[in-house]
Rosetta silent file (secondary structure, phi, psi, omega in degrees, C-alpha in Angstrom):
SEQUENCE: MMNLITWNIQWGRGCDGRVDFTRIVDTAMAAADADVLCFQEVGRNYPGLPGSSGEDQFEEIARRLPQHSKIEGVATDVLAPDGTRRQFGNAIYSRLPVVQVFRHLLPWPADPKIPGMQRIAIEAVLQAKHSLVRVTTTHLEYYSKRQRMAQVERLRELHAEASSHANDVVQRKKVGDPFETMPRPAAGILTADFNFRADSREYRRITAPFDGATQPFCDAWTVRHGDKPHDATLGVFDHEQWPVPYCCDFIFVSADLAPHVEDVRVDLKTDASDHQPVVLVLDR
SCORE:     score description
SCORE:     0.000 S_00000001
   1 L     0.000  136.669  177.323   -4.377   19.169    0.440 S_00000001
   2 E  -127.339  123.341  178.267   -3.878   15.488   -0.371 S_00000001
   3 E  -107.133  128.749 -179.426   -5.868   12.753    1.364 S_00000001
   4 E  -129.649  140.993  174.830   -4.613    9.165    1.221 S_00000001
   5 E  -125.090  134.545  168.864   -6.030    5.983    2.721 S_00000001
   6 E  -115.536  139.700 -173.328   -4.284    2.650    3.101 S_00000001
   7 E  -160.633  125.016  167.146   -6.406   -0.380    3.983 S_00000001
   8 E   -81.437  108.121 -171.563   -6.100   -4.157    3.902 S_00000001
   9 L   -90.433    1.400  178.223   -9.656   -4.884    2.767 S_00000001
  10 H    50.162   53.171 -177.527   -9.477   -8.693    3.193 S_00000001
  11 H    47.982   31.506  176.902  -10.850   -9.182   -0.363 S_00000001
  12 H    84.555    6.347 -173.784  -13.868   -7.037    0.628 S_00000001
  13 E   -92.689  121.814  177.729  -14.918   -9.333    3.476 S_00000001
  14 L   -85.246  176.691 -179.883  -16.245   -7.739    6.635 S_00000001
  15 L   -68.336  -11.982  174.141  -16.362   -9.171   10.126 S_00000001
  16 L   -85.800    1.380  179.298  -19.908  -10.328    9.322 S_00000001
  17 L    83.943    0.488 -175.708  -18.440  -12.660    6.673 S_00000001
  18 L   -97.873  132.717  174.380  -20.010  -10.725    3.812 S_00000001
  19 E   -88.406  120.671 -172.980  -18.031   -9.488    0.786 S_00000001
  20 L  -148.443  105.056 -176.203  -19.366   -6.023   -0.065 S_00000001
  21 H   -82.817  -23.216  171.203  -17.427   -3.570   -2.218 S_00000001
  22 H   -63.522  -42.144  177.908  -20.015   -0.820   -1.954 S_00000001
  23 H   -63.974  -41.979  179.155  -19.447   -0.926    1.791 S_00000001
  24 H   -59.111  -52.190 -176.525  -15.664   -0.869    1.321 S_00000001
  25 H   -66.533  -44.137 -179.745  -15.715    2.177   -0.956 S_00000001
  26 H   -62.710  -39.627  179.846  -18.369    4.058    1.025 S_00000001
  27 H   -65.882  -44.970 -179.664  -16.505    3.438    4.283 S_00000001
  28 H   -62.640  -46.828 -176.339  -13.188    4.585    2.843 S_00000001
  29 H   -72.887  -21.670  173.579  -14.576    7.748    1.280 S_00000001
  30 H   -75.876  -31.807  178.384  -16.462    8.587    4.472 S_00000001
  31 H   -67.378  -33.573  176.150  -13.219    8.317    6.457 S_00000001
  32 L  -166.597  145.730  174.388  -11.673   10.905    4.112 S_00000001
  33 L   -74.205   83.303 -163.808  -12.461   12.301    0.702 S_00000001
  34 L   -76.673  125.593  169.165   -9.544   10.263   -0.566 S_00000001
  35 L   -74.884  -32.439 -176.643   -7.490   11.397   -3.531 S_00000001
  36 E  -135.692  129.272  175.241   -5.538    8.145   -3.294 S_00000001
  37 E  -119.441  126.640  178.763   -6.668    4.760   -1.989 S_00000001
  38 E  -111.974  108.759 -177.025   -4.125    1.996   -1.393 S_00000001
  39 E  -110.240  136.719  172.967   -5.847   -1.371   -0.971 S_00000001
  40 E  -110.494  155.624 -179.048   -4.229   -4.670   -0.061 S_00000001
  41 E    64.497   65.574  175.627   -5.702   -8.164   -0.584 S_00000001
  42 E  -116.421  133.217 -173.465   -7.617   -7.658   -3.807 S_00000001
  43 E  -125.463  165.743  174.916   -8.455  -10.736   -5.864 S_00000001
  44 E  -142.859  124.230  174.698   -9.754  -11.903   -9.229 S_00000001
  45 L    65.190   41.951  175.665  -11.295  -15.311   -9.942 S_00000001
  46 L  -120.590   77.041 -179.214  -10.730  -16.723   -6.445 S_00000001
  47 L   -67.916  -12.558  179.033  -14.054  -18.348   -5.483 S_00000001
  48 L   -79.204  -11.104  176.045  -12.302  -20.165   -2.641 S_00000001
  49 L   -71.103  127.908 -175.821  -11.897  -16.969   -0.655 S_00000001
  50 L   -53.017  127.499  178.538  -14.604  -17.008    2.055 S_00000001
  51 L    88.692  -12.573 -175.976  -17.623  -14.980    0.972 S_00000001
  52 L   -93.526  148.758  173.802  -16.348  -14.462   -2.576 S_00000001
  53 L  -102.248    5.535 -176.861  -17.958  -15.709   -5.776 S_00000001
  54 L    91.007   16.747 -178.272  -14.733  -15.227   -7.727 S_00000001
  55 L   -62.363  158.801  173.727  -15.646  -11.718   -8.858 S_00000001
  56 E   -79.668   95.970 -172.662  -13.120   -9.346  -10.431 S_00000001
  57 H   -72.965  -31.025  175.497  -12.507   -7.305   -7.316 S_00000001
  58 H   -57.431  -44.932 -177.824  -10.146   -4.818   -8.981 S_00000001
  59 H   -77.091  -35.536  177.550  -12.968   -3.865  -11.345 S_00000001
  60 H   -57.371  -41.071  177.945  -15.732   -4.028   -8.714 S_00000001
  61 H   -70.313  -43.948 -177.466  -13.899   -1.332   -6.771 S_00000001
  62 H   -59.485  -39.282 -179.595  -13.083    0.699   -9.892 S_00000001
  63 H   -62.625  -25.548 -179.207  -16.767    0.854  -10.913 S_00000001
  64 L   -92.614   -1.370  178.785  -17.535    2.476   -7.583 S_00000001
  65 L  -129.646   65.710 -172.291  -14.737    5.044   -7.977 S_00000001
  66 L   -64.954  -19.008  179.582  -15.408    6.541  -11.430 S_00000001
  67 L   -90.386   -3.297 -176.522  -13.194    9.588  -10.779 S_00000001
  68 L  -108.486  141.889  172.314  -10.171    7.482   -9.836 S_00000001
  69 E   -81.053  140.437  179.954   -7.695    5.704  -12.101 S_00000001
  70 E   -94.035  129.345  175.003   -7.181    2.008  -11.341 S_00000001
  71 E  -123.781  109.368 -178.225   -3.628    0.717  -10.896 S_00000001
  72 E   -87.839  144.495  172.275   -3.451   -3.048  -10.447 S_00000001
  73 E  -131.141   91.865 -177.188   -0.590   -4.832   -8.760 S_00000001
  74 E   -86.991  120.834  177.544   -0.922   -8.580   -9.339 S_00000001
  75 E   -98.550  -50.720  177.535    1.482  -10.630   -7.240 S_00000001
  76 E   -96.870  125.014 -177.461   -0.043  -14.106   -7.518 S_00000001
  77 E  -141.379   99.533 -171.217   -1.001  -15.078  -11.078 S_00000001
  78 E  -129.665  161.865 -179.865   -1.856  -18.759  -11.502 S_00000001
  79 E   -79.836  128.772  174.574   -3.783  -21.045  -13.820 S_00000001
  80 L   -87.459  161.017 -178.587   -7.324  -21.928  -12.736 S_00000001
  81 L   -57.619  -27.738 -178.765   -8.834  -25.357  -13.512 S_00000001
  82 L   -90.002    7.743  177.506  -10.976  -23.851  -16.284 S_00000001
  83 L    91.047   -4.858  176.903   -7.959  -22.313  -18.042 S_00000001
  84 L   -85.944  178.201 -179.583   -8.529  -18.756  -16.812 S_00000001
  85 E   -99.933  141.637  168.191   -6.182  -16.799  -14.550 S_00000001
  86 E  -109.438  128.048 -172.367   -6.459  -16.416  -10.801 S_00000001
  87 E  -134.276  145.892 -176.062   -4.830  -13.229   -9.560 S_00000001
  88 E  -150.992  138.835  179.133   -4.271  -11.661   -6.158 S_00000001
  89 E   175.224 -134.686 -173.917   -2.425   -8.584   -4.965 S_00000001
  90 E  -128.527  171.050  177.650   -2.862   -4.890   -4.275 S_00000001
  91 E  -151.868  148.913  169.929   -4.341   -1.852   -6.004 S_00000001
  92 E  -118.499  135.955  173.740   -4.066    1.919   -6.028 S_00000001
  93 E  -120.280  119.310 -171.596   -6.978    4.120   -7.054 S_00000001
  94 E  -124.613  129.375  171.794   -5.932    7.702   -7.750 S_00000001
  95 L   -86.362  -14.858  176.128   -7.924   10.841   -8.460 S_00000001
  96 L   -83.715  151.353  177.138   -4.618   12.613   -9.060 S_00000001
  97 L   -57.762  135.642 -178.350   -2.953   12.358  -12.483 S_00000001
  98 E   -99.543  106.560 -174.972   -0.805    9.216  -12.720 S_00000001
  99 E   -74.587  -46.521  173.865    2.490   10.183  -14.373 S_00000001
 100 E  -160.404  163.826 -174.468    4.013    6.714  -14.394 S_00000001
 101 E  -134.110  139.659  171.901    3.742    3.361  -12.631 S_00000001
 102 E  -122.745  141.259  175.563    6.258    0.726  -11.537 S_00000001
 103 E  -121.448  114.345 -174.167    5.358   -2.793  -10.417 S_00000001
 104 E  -111.051  112.014  169.009    8.059   -4.438   -8.317 S_00000001
 105 E   -69.465  130.347 -177.057    7.867   -8.118   -7.437 S_00000001
 106 L   -89.336  159.207 -179.743    9.437   -8.383   -4.004 S_00000001
 107 L   -57.613  146.840  178.408   11.929  -11.052   -2.906 S_00000001
 108 L  -141.267   64.231 -178.178   10.509  -14.424   -1.934 S_00000001
 109 L   -62.226  146.219 -176.412   13.445  -16.491   -0.692 S_00000001
 110 L   -59.891  134.377  173.800   12.659  -20.131   -0.085 S_00000001
 111 L  -144.378   74.139 -159.087   11.410  -20.961    3.406 S_00000001
 112 L   -59.119  -27.119 -174.960   10.035  -24.447    2.643 S_00000001
 113 L   -91.758    4.644 -175.245    8.310  -25.292    5.927 S_00000001
 114 L  -123.163  132.594  177.871    6.329  -22.036    6.107 S_00000001
 115 L   -67.649  150.690  179.430    3.325  -21.071    3.949 S_00000001
 116 L  -170.393  177.386  178.289    3.710  -17.926    1.896 S_00000001
 117 L  -149.573  160.418  175.230    2.944  -16.183   -1.387 S_00000001
 118 L   -61.999  142.598  179.188    4.584  -13.841   -3.872 S_00000001
 119 L  -121.207  154.621 -178.322    4.361  -10.162   -2.870 S_00000001
 120 E  -137.193  148.742  170.848    4.383   -7.003   -4.989 S_00000001
 121 E  -116.162  127.334  173.949    4.926   -3.282   -4.436 S_00000001
 122 E   -98.774  126.547  177.720    3.111   -0.828   -6.710 S_00000001
 123 E  -116.126  120.400  179.763    4.859    2.521   -7.108 S_00000001
 124 E  -120.411  129.283  173.369    2.886    5.350   -8.724 S_00000001
 125 E   -89.752  117.281 -174.188    4.237    8.815   -9.485 S_00000001
 126 E  -114.726  146.931  176.751    1.324   11.186   -8.906 S_00000001
 127 E   -94.323   98.770  174.175    0.877   14.846   -9.693 S_00000001
 128 L   -78.463 -179.466 -173.020   -0.258   16.488   -6.473 S_00000001
 129 L   -59.710  -43.314 -172.783   -1.346   20.125   -6.385 S_00000001
 130 L  -111.117  -12.971 -176.211    2.098   21.619   -5.882 S_00000001
 131 L  -165.678  170.003  173.438    4.555   18.838   -6.728 S_00000001
 132 E   -81.856  149.799  176.065    5.064   15.244   -7.766 S_00000001
 133 E  -145.453  141.307  174.138    4.997   12.510   -5.148 S_00000001
 134 E   -91.394  130.785  173.747    5.657    8.771   -5.279 S_00000001
 135 E  -117.759  123.293  178.699    3.091    6.544   -3.591 S_00000001
 136 E  -120.537  133.269  174.253    4.058    2.912   -3.018 S_00000001
 137 E  -129.338  147.127 -177.967    1.804    0.292   -1.504 S_00000001
 138 E  -155.581 -177.126  179.597    2.546   -3.322   -0.674 S_00000001
 139 E  -149.716  106.177 -172.441    1.685   -6.207    1.636 S_00000001
 140 L   -82.811  162.850 -176.576    4.611   -7.982    3.258 S_00000001
 141 L   -59.809  139.417  179.991    4.878  -11.645    4.174 S_00000001
 142 L   -90.678  -47.215 -168.977    3.055  -12.711    7.326 S_00000001
 143 L   -82.407  -37.705 -171.302    4.484  -16.136    8.182 S_00000001
 144 L  -103.997  114.064  176.921    8.167  -15.912    7.274 S_00000001
 145 H   -66.937  -33.802  178.596   10.340  -13.359    9.018 S_00000001
 146 H   -60.982  -47.637  179.475   13.166  -14.195    6.617 S_00000001
 147 H   -66.049  -40.984 -178.437   11.036  -13.309    3.613 S_00000001
 148 H   -62.332  -42.183  179.880    9.602  -10.212    5.306 S_00000001
 149 H   -67.876  -37.379  175.946   13.049   -8.827    6.105 S_00000001
 150 H   -62.201  -36.927  178.497   14.219   -9.453    2.543 S_00000001
 151 H   -69.793  -37.404  174.626   11.196   -7.491    1.355 S_00000001
 152 H   -59.863  -45.134  179.853   12.004   -4.619    3.728 S_00000001
 153 H   -61.573  -40.193  179.300   15.520   -4.457    2.286 S_00000001
 154 H   -66.164  -38.889  177.414   14.150   -4.342   -1.246 S_00000001
 155 H   -61.937  -37.627  175.747   11.788   -1.499   -0.369 S_00000001
 156 H   -64.992  -42.512  178.792   14.769    0.442    0.939 S_00000001
 157 H   -61.229  -41.861 -179.385   16.676   -0.256   -2.278 S_00000001
 158 H   -65.565  -37.584  178.164   13.746    0.959   -4.369 S_00000001
 159 H   -66.148  -42.344  177.846   13.504    4.170   -2.357 S_00000001
 160 H   -65.926  -38.591  178.283   17.221    4.833   -2.803 S_00000001
 161 H   -62.511  -45.613  179.359   16.945    4.058   -6.516 S_00000001
 162 H   -62.831  -39.676  178.683   14.071    6.500   -6.947 S_00000001
 163 H   -61.365  -37.129  177.184   15.991    9.177   -5.072 S_00000001
 164 H   -69.192  -39.848 -179.735   18.866    8.735   -7.521 S_00000001
 165 H   -67.775  -18.681  178.439   16.542    8.892  -10.536 S_00000001
 166 L   -59.277  -20.565 -179.321   15.219   12.231   -9.284 S_00000001
 167 L   -99.390   10.749 -179.705   18.377   13.723  -10.794 S_00000001
 168 L   -59.252  142.747  173.649   17.960   12.139  -14.241 S_00000001
 169 L   -76.951  131.259 -179.547   18.625   14.392  -17.217 S_00000001
 170 L   -69.445  126.609 -179.653   15.444   14.899  -19.217 S_00000001
 171 L   -90.393   86.842 -176.378   15.763   13.240  -22.649 S_00000001
 172 H   -67.680  -25.507 -177.843   14.030   15.828  -24.825 S_00000001
 173 H   -78.964   -5.992 -175.060   14.987   14.020  -28.047 S_00000001
 174 H  -110.194   21.687 -178.460   13.091   10.925  -26.970 S_00000001
 175 L   -62.485  128.687  176.189    9.609   12.425  -26.610 S_00000001
 176 L    91.862   -1.356  174.177    6.954    9.900  -27.552 S_00000001
 177 L  -124.626  171.598 -172.548    9.046    6.745  -27.343 S_00000001
 178 L   -63.556  -15.431  177.938    9.868    4.462  -24.406 S_00000001
 179 L   -86.184   -0.904  177.635   13.180    6.224  -23.718 S_00000001
 180 L   -61.555  128.593 -178.433   11.419    9.479  -22.941 S_00000001
 181 L   -74.810  123.194  174.622   12.444   10.481  -19.419 S_00000001
 182 L  -110.243  145.038 -174.459    9.524   10.673  -17.042 S_00000001
 183 L   -69.540  143.442  175.316    9.992   12.170  -13.577 S_00000001
 184 L  -136.022   91.752 -169.857   10.504    9.940  -10.556 S_00000001
 185 L   -72.475  159.519  176.789   10.741   12.232   -7.527 S_00000001
 186 L   -72.956  -33.698 -177.825   12.646   11.574   -4.336 S_00000001
 187 L   -64.679  124.565 -174.311    9.634   12.504   -2.185 S_00000001
 188 E  -143.009  152.010  174.497    7.813    9.302   -1.356 S_00000001
 189 E  -121.226  132.205 -179.765    5.008    7.733    0.669 S_00000001
 190 E  -122.497  118.535 -178.106    5.155    4.043    1.562 S_00000001
 191 E  -124.378  152.764  178.773    1.987    2.330    2.776 S_00000001
 192 E  -179.188  162.068  150.531    1.194   -1.294    3.560 S_00000001
 193 E   -83.514  101.128 -173.091   -0.022   -3.998    5.769 S_00000001
 194 L   -83.878  -14.876 -177.540    3.589   -4.595    6.777 S_00000001
 195 L    57.172   28.903  166.575    2.881   -7.561    9.051 S_00000001
 196 L  -135.332  168.469 -176.339    5.350   -6.195   11.581 S_00000001
 197 L  -111.117  169.792 -174.452    4.907   -4.118   14.714 S_00000001
 198 L   -68.770  -17.662  178.957    6.370   -0.821   15.847 S_00000001
 199 L  -101.020   16.009 -173.737    8.788   -2.544   18.245 S_00000001
 200 L   -92.860  163.095  174.479   10.134   -4.955   15.611 S_00000001
 201 H   -63.413  -37.693 -179.110   13.500   -5.209   13.897 S_00000001
 202 H   -63.868  -41.369  178.070   11.768   -4.712   10.541 S_00000001
 203 H   -62.298  -45.104  179.555   10.245   -1.405   11.686 S_00000001
 204 H   -62.304  -34.735 -178.915   13.630   -0.179   12.883 S_00000001
 205 H   -72.862  -41.373 -177.837   15.167   -1.175    9.561 S_00000001
 206 H   -64.874  -27.212 -179.410   12.584    0.521    7.352 S_00000001
 207 L   -99.928    7.466 -177.690   13.143    3.794    9.238 S_00000001
 208 L   -72.423  154.363  177.835   16.950    3.490    9.414 S_00000001
 209 L   -64.449  159.705  174.921   19.163    6.173    7.805 S_00000001
 210 L  -107.701  155.268  168.291   20.576    5.729    4.304 S_00000001
 211 L   -73.589  147.962  176.722   24.092    6.316    3.081 S_00000001
 212 L    80.628 -149.780 -169.957   24.391    9.370    0.875 S_00000001
 213 L   -94.653    0.631 -177.749   21.654   11.860    0.145 S_00000001
 214 L   -65.390  129.083  178.524   18.606    9.572    0.293 S_00000001
 215 L   -71.935  130.466  178.470   15.977   10.886    2.693 S_00000001
 216 L   -70.703  162.621  173.702   15.059    8.291    5.348 S_00000001
 217 E   -82.487  138.946  173.946   11.501    7.134    5.936 S_00000001
 218 E  -116.581  141.988  174.541    9.641    8.590    8.906 S_00000001
 219 E   -72.800  116.156 -176.443    6.574    7.032   10.490 S_00000001
 220 H   -61.321  -31.907  177.499    3.829    9.556    9.726 S_00000001
 221 H   -61.486  -45.705 -179.395    1.997    8.562   12.937 S_00000001
 222 H   -67.105  -38.154  176.625    5.041    9.481   15.020 S_00000001
 223 H   -57.053  -42.343 -175.858    5.501   12.717   13.082 S_00000001
 224 H   -85.141  -36.948 -169.315    1.946   13.713   13.979 S_00000001
 225 H  -115.051    0.590  178.822    1.470   12.105   17.409 S_00000001
 226 L    63.486 -130.039 -175.479    4.981   11.842   18.899 S_00000001
 227 L   -84.669    2.279  178.971    5.325    9.079   21.482 S_00000001
 228 L   -60.846  130.193  179.691    1.620    8.256   21.586 S_00000001
 229 L   -58.571  146.118  178.192    1.213    4.502   20.937 S_00000001
 230 L   -61.994  139.132  168.771   -0.167    3.588   17.540 S_00000001
 231 L   -64.231  146.858  178.138   -3.869    2.878   17.386 S_00000001
 232 L   -65.602  142.031  176.510   -4.564   -0.760   16.606 S_00000001
 233 L  -118.242   -2.569 -178.286   -5.218   -1.520   12.938 S_00000001
 234 E  -141.112  135.896  176.736   -5.900   -5.258   13.207 S_00000001
 235 L    81.416   13.886  178.867   -8.191   -7.252   15.481 S_00000001
 236 L   -66.297  -38.224  179.867  -10.261   -4.298   16.671 S_00000001
 237 L  -117.245  -34.322 -176.450  -13.462   -6.198   15.841 S_00000001
 238 L   -88.167   84.588 -177.991  -12.356   -9.621   14.565 S_00000001
 239 L   -83.335  -10.900  177.870  -11.300  -11.263   17.816 S_00000001
 240 L   -71.952  -47.298  176.882  -11.673  -14.763   16.379 S_00000001
 241 L   -77.263  -36.106 -170.562   -8.720  -14.357   14.006 S_00000001
 242 L  -132.279   86.529 -175.273   -6.886  -11.790   16.147 S_00000001
 243 L   -60.142  -32.301 -178.732   -7.585  -12.153   19.889 S_00000001
 244 L  -118.462  115.113 -179.665   -5.325   -9.197   20.811 S_00000001
 245 L   -64.292  146.876  176.117   -5.571   -6.053   18.640 S_00000001
 246 E  -157.047  173.235 -179.933   -2.330   -4.467   17.438 S_00000001
 247 L  -103.156  126.900  172.303   -0.928   -2.153   14.763 S_00000001
 248 L  -137.604    2.675  178.922    0.708   -3.522   11.613 S_00000001
 249 E  -108.655  114.881 -174.474   -0.561   -1.026    9.030 S_00000001
 250 E  -124.515  160.496  168.476    1.725    2.006    8.755 S_00000001
 251 E  -123.556  119.097  175.985    2.279    5.010    6.524 S_00000001
 252 E  -107.038  143.212  176.666    5.894    6.094    6.118 S_00000001
 253 E  -125.735  146.060  174.272    6.902    9.350    4.435 S_00000001
 254 E   -63.738  151.805 -171.038   10.318   10.462    3.252 S_00000001
 255 L   -57.346  -30.028  179.252   11.853   12.992    5.629 S_00000001
 256 L   -70.434  -18.871  176.268   11.300   15.855    3.183 S_00000001
 257 L   -91.455  -15.989 -175.613    7.545   15.196    3.361 S_00000001
 258 H   -53.752  -42.552  179.746    7.409   14.964    7.162 S_00000001
 259 H   -64.826  -12.888 -177.738    6.841   18.742    7.650 S_00000001
 260 H   -97.249    1.889  179.004    3.798   18.454    5.374 S_00000001
 261 E   -75.100  114.106  178.253    1.989   15.816    7.482 S_00000001
 262 E   -92.695  -35.284 -178.393   -1.180   17.478    8.758 S_00000001
 263 E  -159.467  148.712  169.404   -2.930   14.446   10.170 S_00000001
 264 E  -139.055  128.796 -179.398   -2.734   10.679   10.538 S_00000001
 265 E  -149.727  154.973  177.260   -5.640    8.762   11.972 S_00000001
 266 E  -108.474  129.763  174.745   -7.091    5.271   12.158 S_00000001
 267 L   -77.693  105.079 -175.717  -10.787    4.715   11.509 S_00000001
 268 L   -96.473    9.026 -175.415  -11.689    2.658   14.566 S_00000001
 269 L   -97.961  -24.905 -171.886  -15.435    2.542   13.868 S_00000001
 270 L   -92.053  143.713  172.076  -15.712    0.232   10.879 S_00000001
 271 L  -117.296   30.986 -178.254  -15.800   -3.568   10.837 S_00000001
 272 L   -74.902   -8.234  173.807  -15.910   -3.768    7.025 S_00000001
 273 L  -149.233  175.628  173.356  -12.604   -5.707    7.112 S_00000001
 274 L   -81.049  -12.820  174.231  -10.465   -7.354    9.764 S_00000001
 275 E  -104.885  165.069  176.693   -8.125   -4.347    9.380 S_00000001
 276 L  -107.001  145.155  174.105   -8.866   -0.657    9.932 S_00000001
 277 L   -68.336  143.739  175.437   -8.342    2.094    7.330 S_00000001
 278 E  -117.373  131.080 -174.645   -5.463    4.498    8.023 S_00000001
 279 E  -110.485  134.409  172.655   -5.763    8.093    6.776 S_00000001
 280 E  -120.002  133.249  174.913   -2.935   10.465    5.868 S_00000001
 281 E  -119.704  121.705  176.176   -3.481   14.171    5.189 S_00000001
 282 E  -111.100  147.221 -179.623   -0.706   16.179    3.559 S_00000001
 283 L   -89.781   48.994 -178.814   -0.767   19.951    3.052 S_00000001
 284 L  -149.841    0.000    0.000    0.227   19.715   -0.612 S_00000001
């Protein structure tokens, strides 16, 4: 069994305005005894974020998850006035062995009249109980549809690339140097605050078929619940920012993993962020 949670934690800030990483971790682990946690909106040295003192949030979370490996995905990396770095992005915390990690900066085509920021996808190859699996987490652009669609296309390209690498010949003569072949399986999980909805063009594109042998992405919620509408993942409690709740946080699995989806659920009880945690349970 593999339990995964994806959650936009809003830099640890709950609907009460308080940044609390003990609450974030305790809430997530109560929702499921998570082997893998995919968090979006994690910052370092950003005192301007409401409720934050500029703490190293990647490390604050890691200290509360001593059995999990920390995988940082810094998208925004800028100079602070005091000469230090300010960084913002996503993180994966894995209790499963981490075979290898890729960090992909996503496209950010110019859209000058619309605010935006650089986005990143973290791809981790994890050793589950019975097989390897790729877990990718990201956070797509909110304001610019042009940028968001470009990022969707890149995620599709990365999935097709990984599927091709699944057939790489193992380089036994290169053990111990950077050319040593490490496995990159075709089976993949893609999680994010996608900033699109289930009736959007972007959703249809991310789940569209591929040419060749690449397995398409399936919405794990639909695999488990059929035509039942997605539970809302945003605005359930924070009606000031989001007057009408809706779903924009999804978990997609490659078609070969779809038969292994045991459960998908949204934790609708917590107000520890403006988003809700989404749980995936796989039978592997």
